[in-house]
C-alpha positions, 0 to 999 in steps of 0.5 A, a space after each residue: 265115991 264120986 271120982 273127982 275131975 282132973 284139972 287140965 290146962 291145954 298148951 298149944 290150941 292149933 290143929 291137934 288141939 282142935 282134933 281133941 276139942 270134942 274129947 276135952 269138951 265131952 269127957 265127963 272126968 275132965 274140968 279144963 281150966 286153962 289154956 295157952 297160945 301166942 295167938 290173941 284170937 285162939 286165947 279169946 275163942 278158948 276163953 269163950 268155949 271153956 270159960 277158962 284162964 288163957 295165957 301167952 305162953 306155956 310157962 305162965 300156965 305152968 305157973 297156974 296153981 289150979 292146973 293139975 295136968 297139961 295136954 301138950 299140943 304145940 308144935 313138935 319142936 317145942 314139945 320138950 321145952 313145954 314138957 320140962 316147964 310142965 315137969 318143974 312146975 309139978 304137972 302131969 303131963 299128956 303130950 302130942 304125938 310124937 313125943 319129940 324129934 330127938 331121942 335125947 330130948 325124950 330121954 330128957 323128958 322123961 327123966 325130968 318127970 320121974 325127978 318131979 314125980 308126975 306121970 308122962 304120957 304120950 297121946 292121943 294116937 290111933 294105937 288107942 283106937 277100939 278096934 285096933 285095941 280089940 285086934 291086940 286083944 284077939 292076938 294076945 289071947 292065942 285063939 288064932 295062933 302065932 302072929 306072923 305078918 302085919 300089913 299097913 297102908 295109908 294115903 292122904 293128902 297130907 302133903 297139901 294142907 296148909 303149913 307153917 313153914 316148919 311143918 315142911 323141914 324134915 329137921 323141925 319135924 316136918 313131913 310125914 314120917 314124925 307126924 303120921 309115921 308115929 301113928 302107923 308105928 305105934 299101931 304095929 308095935 302095940 299089935 307086935 308086942 312092942 319089941 321091933 328089932 330093925 327097920 329097913 326103909 325108903 322115902 319119897 319127896 314126890 313134890 319139890 314145892 312141899 320140901 320134905 318126905 311126903 311118903 315111906 314104906 318101911 320093913 319092921 322086924 320084931 322080936 318072937 318073929 313076926 314082921 310089918 310091912 308099913 307104908 304111908 303117902 300124903 300126896 293127895 291122889 289114892 285115898 285109902 279111905 275107899 278101903 273103909 267104906 269112905 269113913 275118914 280117919 276121924 270116923 266120919 263119912 267122907 264124900 268121894 266126889 270132893 276128890 283133890 280138893 285140898 290140893 285144889 285149895 291150896 293152890 288157889 291160895 297160893 298167892 297168900 302166905 301159907 301160914 297165914 291161910 292155916 291161922 285164918 282157919 285155925 282155931 279162933 281165926 276168921 274161917 274157923 270151922 268147929 269138928 264135926 257133930 260127934 252124933 253118927 260117928 264110928 270108930 277112927 282108923 289109920 288106913 288098911 290093916 291086915 294082921 295075919 295069924 297062923 289061923 286067921 287074918 284079922 282087919 281092924 275096921 271102923 265098925 269092929 274086926 274083921 276075922 277071916 278064919 279057917 272056915 268062915 269070916 265074920 264081923 266082931 262089931 264094936 259099939 259106937 264111940 260115945 266120946 272120941 279119942 276118950 281113950 288118952 283121957 281115960 289113961 290120963 286119968 286112971 294113971 294120975 288119979 287112981 295111981 294105974 300103970 299106963 301103956 302109952 309112957 314116955 318110954 313107950 313113945 320114945 321107942 315109936 320115935 326111934 323107929 321113925 328116925 330109923 325110917 329117915 336114916 335107913 332111907 338116907 344111908 340105904 341099910 337096915 337099921 338096928 333099934 336099941 331103945 325099944 319097950 315092950 308093950 305092956 
C-alpha cells in the first residue's frame, strides 16, 4: 500500500524555515499546504514556491482544515503561544529548538498536546545527524565498552549574523545558549543516555555591543557515570569547521579565505537597522539567496566531538564515524544524505501517520532546555545546578 503524504503547514518563514527548505521541498512523504508569516513578501514567495495558501498569523493557519500538522519555526519566545494554538486546533506539531524558553511553557505545551491527542516533537537538531545516530549505536552496542567522557567544541560566527533586537536579549531566548546550546546538549545527552544529573558552567559576553552571552563552557555529569564537557563560542574568530575538513555545519564546502566575512559585512551595514538588514536577506526579501544545492552535500555536523569509551574513542564526522581502537583506527563511512535533515520529517511522519513512538518528544526537548537554563543559572550563581526534569534516550 502506498503511504499517503502528511499535509503540513509552516508557521514562521525565517531562518529556521530556510534551513529546512530543501527538506520540505524534497521529502516524498510531505505535502506543503499552507504557510504563515506576518511579512507579505515572505508569504508571496512561499505561495510561489509551494503553490500553497498563506496566512498572516499562526492562528489563522491552524484554522485551515487541510493542515494536518504544523512545523513551528517562529521566534523562540512565541513557540509556546503557537503550539497551544495548534493543539487547540487538533494539529500535530514539530517545533524548532529550543522547544520554548521556560520549563513552564514546555510543560504547558506537553499537557496541551496530550489533552488534544496530538503528537508534539522537537526538531530538527543535530541530534538527528546520521553520524551522531551511528555513534550512539556504536556506544549502545557495547562493542567498545563503557562510555566515560564526551568532549565537544563548536566555534562559529553566530553572534555577528544580522539579528532582530530580541535575538540579543537572553530573557527573550537570545544569545548562544538557547539557539546553539540546544544542539550541543541534545547530542551529548543522546550519546550518554539522556539522564544528565547536574551542570557546572560559565558563560562569556566578550563583545558588549552584542548584548548577550556569546560563549559558554559546561561540565555535565550523567547517571551511569559518564560526563561531558561542552564549549561553544560564536565570536567569529577560530572556526571549528577547520577541524572537520572545512565542511560547514550544513554539510557544504566552506572557503577558509572568507575568514571574518560575516563580521565585516555587519560592520559595513552598521548604519542600517540590523533587523531590517536581516529581513532584507531573509526569505522573500530583496536580497534573499536560496540555500545551496543538495548535490554534493555530506552530513551536517556540530563541530568537534569525541566520545571516549573503554576500548575506543569515537568521533562523528561529516562522512561517517572515525573509530580509534586499541590496535587501529578506521573510518566507518556513511552514504551521503539523499535529503538534508530528513530525519526530523521521517520521525514526524512515522509518529503521526504510522503511530510509531518518537525519540524527540516534548519531554525530551524539555530536558534539553533544562540544561540550557542550568548553564545560565550556574554561570550567574557560581555553583553546580542539580537537574530534575531529565528524560532517557529512547
